C-alpha positions in Angstrom: -4.0 -52.2 24.3 -2.5 -49.4 22.1 -0.6 -46.6 23.8 -2.6 -43.4 24.1 -0.4 -41.2 21.9 -1.7 -38.2 20.1 -2.1 -39.1 16.4 0.2 -37.1 14.1 -2.0 -37.5 11.0 -5.7 -38.4 10.8 -7.5 -39.3 7.6 -11.2 -38.4 7.9 -13.5 -39.8 5.3 -17.1 -38.6 4.7 -19.8 -40.3 2.8 -19.6 -40.3 -1.0 -20.5 -43.7 -2.4 -17.9 -45.2 -4.8 -16.1 -41.8 -4.8 -14.8 -42.6 -1.3 -12.3 -45.1 -2.8 -10.3 -41.9 -3.6 -9.0 -42.2 0.0 -7.0 -45.3 -1.1 -5.4 -43.2 -3.8 -4.6 -40.5 -1.2 -2.8 -42.9 1.1 -0.8 -44.4 -1.7 0.6 -40.9 -2.6 1.4 -40.3 1.1 3.1 -43.7 1.4 5.6 -42.7 -1.3 6.7 -39.9 1.1 7.0 -42.2 4.0 3.8 -40.8 5.5 1.0 -43.1 6.9 -2.1 -42.0 8.8 -2.0 -42.8 12.5 -5.8 -42.6 12.7 -8.7 -43.2 10.3 -12.2 -41.8 10.9 -15.1 -42.6 8.6 -18.8 -42.7 8.1 -20.9 -44.6 5.7 -18.9 -45.5 2.5 -16.0 -43.5 4.1 -16.0 -46.0 7.0 -16.1 -48.9 4.6 -13.1 -47.8 2.5 -11.4 -46.4 5.6 -11.5 -49.9 7.0 -9.5 -51.2 4.1 -6.9 -48.5 4.9 -6.9 -49.3 8.6 -6.5 -53.0 7.9 -3.6 -52.0 5.6 -4.8 -53.7 2.5 -2.7 -52.9 -0.6 -4.4 -50.5 -3.1 -4.9 -53.5 -5.4 -6.6 -55.5 -2.7 -8.8 -52.6 -1.7 -9.9 -52.0 -5.3 -10.6 -55.7 -5.8 -12.6 -56.1 -2.7 -14.5 -52.8 -3.2 -16.2 -54.3 -6.3 -18.2 -56.7 -4.0 -18.4 -54.5 -0.9 -20.0 -51.5 -2.6 -22.2 -52.4 -5.6 -25.7 -51.8 -6.8 -26.5 -55.4 -6.2 -26.5 -54.8 -2.5 -29.4 -52.3 -2.9 -31.6 -54.8 -4.7 -32.3 -57.3 -1.9 -36.0 -56.5 -1.5 -38.0 -57.1 1.7 -41.4 -57.8 0.2 -43.1 -57.6 3.6 -41.9 -54.0 3.8 -44.5 -53.0 1.2 -47.3 -54.4 3.3 -45.9 -52.6 6.3 -46.0 -49.3 4.3 -49.6 -49.8 3.1 -51.1 -51.3 6.3 -48.8 -50.5 9.3 -51.6 -50.9 11.8 -52.4 -54.4 10.6 -49.0 -55.8 9.6 -46.9 -53.8 12.1 -44.2 -51.2 11.5 -41.0 -52.1 13.4 -38.4 -49.6 14.6 -35.9 -51.2 12.3 -38.1 -50.9 9.2 -36.2 -51.2 5.9 -37.1 -51.6 2.2 -34.0 -53.8 1.7 -32.4 -56.8 3.4 -28.8 -56.2 4.5 -27.9 -59.9 4.9 -25.9 -59.8 1.7 -24.0 -56.8 2.9 -23.2 -58.6 6.1 -22.0 -61.7 4.1 -19.7 -59.6 1.9 -18.3 -57.7 4.8 -17.6 -60.9 6.7 -15.9 -62.4 3.7 -13.6 -59.4 3.5 -12.9 -58.7 7.2 -13.9 -61.9 9.0 -14.1 -61.5 12.8 -11.6 -58.7 13.1 -12.3 -56.1 15.8 -11.9 -52.4 15.7 -9.4 -52.4 18.6 -7.2 -54.9 16.8 -6.7 -53.2 13.5 -3.1 -52.1 12.6 -4.2 -48.5 12.3 -6.9 -47.2 14.7 -10.3 -46.8 13.1 -13.2 -44.7 14.5 -16.5 -45.4 12.8 -19.1 -42.6 12.9 -22.7 -43.6 13.4 -26.0 -42.0 14.4 -28.1 -43.1 17.4 -31.5 -43.6 15.9 -33.6 -42.7 19.0 -31.9 -39.3 19.5 -30.2 -38.4 16.3 -27.0 -37.8 18.2 -23.6 -38.7 16.6 -21.6 -41.5 18.2 -18.3 -43.1 17.5 -17.5 -46.8 17.5 -13.9 -47.7 18.5 -14.3 -51.2 19.9 -16.2 -54.3 18.8 -16.7 -56.4 15.7 -15.7 -54.4 12.6 -18.4 -55.9 10.4 -21.1 -54.7 12.9 -19.7 -51.2 13.0 -19.6 -50.9 9.2 -23.1 -52.2 8.9 -24.3 -49.6 11.3 -22.5 -46.7 9.6 -23.9 -47.8 6.3 -27.5 -48.3 7.5 -29.3 -45.6 5.5 -32.7 -45.1 7.2 -35.7 -46.4 5.3 -33.4 -48.3 2.9 -31.4 -50.6 5.2 -32.3 -51.8 8.8 -30.7 -50.2 11.8 -28.2 -52.2 13.7 -28.5 -52.7 17.4 -25.3 -52.6 19.4 -25.0 -52.4 23.2 -28.7 -51.6 23.5 -28.7 -48.8 21.0 -30.2 -48.7 17.5 -27.6 -47.2 15.2 -28.0 -45.9 11.6 -25.9 -44.2 8.9 -23.3 -41.7 10.3 -24.1 -39.2 7.6 -27.4 -38.3 9.3 -25.6 -36.6 12.1 -22.1 -35.9 10.8 -21.3 -36.3 7.0 -17.7 -35.3 7.6 -16.7 -36.2 11.2 -13.5 -34.1 11.5 -14.4 -33.3 15.1 -13.9 -37.0 15.8 -10.2 -36.5 15.1 -9.8 -33.5 17.3 -6.8 -35.1 19.0 -4.8 -35.4 15.8 -2.1 -32.8 15.0 -3.1 -32.7 11.3 -6.3 -33.8 9.6 -6.7 -34.7 5.9 -10.4 -34.6 5.1 -12.1 -36.2 2.2 -15.7 -35.1 1.9 -18.2 -34.8 -0.9 -21.1 -32.4 -1.4 -24.3 -34.0 -2.6 -25.5 -33.0 -6.1 -28.8 -31.2 -6.1 -31.5 -32.5 -8.5 -31.8 -30.3 -11.6 -35.5 -30.6 -11.6 -38.1 -31.2 -8.9 -40.8 -33.0 -10.8 -41.6 -35.9 -8.6 -41.8 -36.6 -4.8 -38.5 -38.4 -4.7 -36.6 -35.5 -6.1 -38.2 -33.1 -3.7 -37.0 -35.4 -0.8 -33.5 -35.5 -2.5 -33.4 -31.7 -2.7 -34.2 -31.2 0.9 -32.0 -34.0 2.3 -29.1 -33.0 0.1 -29.3 -29.3 1.2 -29.4 -30.4 4.8 -26.4 -32.7 4.4 -24.3 -30.2 2.5 -24.9 -27.4 5.1 -24.2 -29.8 7.9 -20.9 -30.8 6.3 -19.8 -27.2 5.9 -20.8 -26.4 9.5 -18.8 -29.3 10.9 -15.8 -28.3 8.9 -16.1 -24.7 10.0 -16.5 -25.7 13.6 -13.3 -27.8 13.5 -11.2 -25.0 12.0 -12.6 -22.5 14.5 -11.6 -24.9 17.3 -8.0 -24.8 16.0 -7.8 -28.1 14.1 -5.3 -28.2 11.3 -7.5 -29.4 8.4 -6.6 -29.9 4.8 -9.5 -30.8 2.5 -8.5 -32.9 -0.5 -11.0 -32.5 -3.3 -10.8 -35.0 -6.1 -12.0 -33.8 -9.5 -14.2 -36.2 -11.5 -14.6 -35.9 -15.2 -18.3 -36.7 -15.1 -21.1 -37.4 -12.6 -20.4 -40.6 -10.7 -23.4 -42.6 -9.2 -23.3 -43.6 -5.6 -23.2 -47.3 -6.5 -21.4 -47.1 -9.8 -18.9 -49.9 -9.2 -17.4 -49.5 -12.7 -16.1 -46.0 -11.7 -14.0 -47.3 -8.8 -10.6 -47.2 -10.7 -11.3 -43.7 -12.0 -12.2 -42.5 -8.5 -9.1 -44.0 -7.1 -7.0 -42.2 -9.7 -8.8 -39.0 -8.9 -7.8 -39.4 -5.3 -4.1 -39.8 -6.3 -4.2 -36.7 -8.5 -5.8 -34.6 -5.8 -3.4 -35.8 -3.1 -0.4 -35.1 -5.4 -1.6 -31.5 -5.8 -2.0 -30.9 -2.1 1.1 -32.9 -1.1 3.4 -29.8 -0.5 0.8 -28.3 1.8 0.3 -31.6 3.7 4.0 -32.1 4.3 4.4 -28.4 5.3 1.6 -28.7 7.8 3.0 -31.9 9.2 6.4 -30.2 9.6 4.7 -27.2 11.3 2.9 -29.5 13.7 6.1 -31.2 14.6 8.1 -28.1 15.2 8.8 -27.3 18.9 6.8 -24.4 20.3 9.0 -21.4 21.2 9.1 -20.6 24.9 
């Protein structure tokens, strides 16, 4: 059982596909200054790459494993029965955990990387943000099998099946909180890595209309959560990596570039991060 000390520094990672590997670059820059996050919070891809940080893999190990943990191959495991369920749900049935894709390969890759490790046993505490499917409410996973928590936080509705844990069906954390800074309210300082979705340039097909609406909702929710955290008095620094071009969510080849973008962004904000940590550590005048 870990002592219940207030975390000095929390790293909060939102959803961003392969871009979330930038978090590993951020932690490498911090480590050079002798600074290590006392808490990691993540949702979706942020939870996945956050787990490599919480498990204290080296940057080289994290990059190597990321190539199999987050790749387009994982989205190509079709469930052929799903098409029948879409066309004739009354005859074939339409389950609550309906999905177009099978997530067994995801589970296999996660298990190969993390084995049977549990959240409560990681060297650095990890809080995984998920969404309760039945209510849409945000929830945090802090105990239990790491692989199950990551599968739940990455379970994009319609694409991947929900994950049932402790009697609740759980889906992607981005649905309820794309940047869960509020989940680190007990930390003295928060470094947040979030990504705004890119709006489609043209709306000329149904899928792009759906993308336009869902992206707008997610972007607005991200900003609202961030504003609420700051209004509540949280010390939050947003690290915003700059990418030279558009990076696809599942573009595994871009992992090294995203990692480097995280390093550059952290180096730029490092003086502010260190100053805020010093400010948080300073005794309060009587």
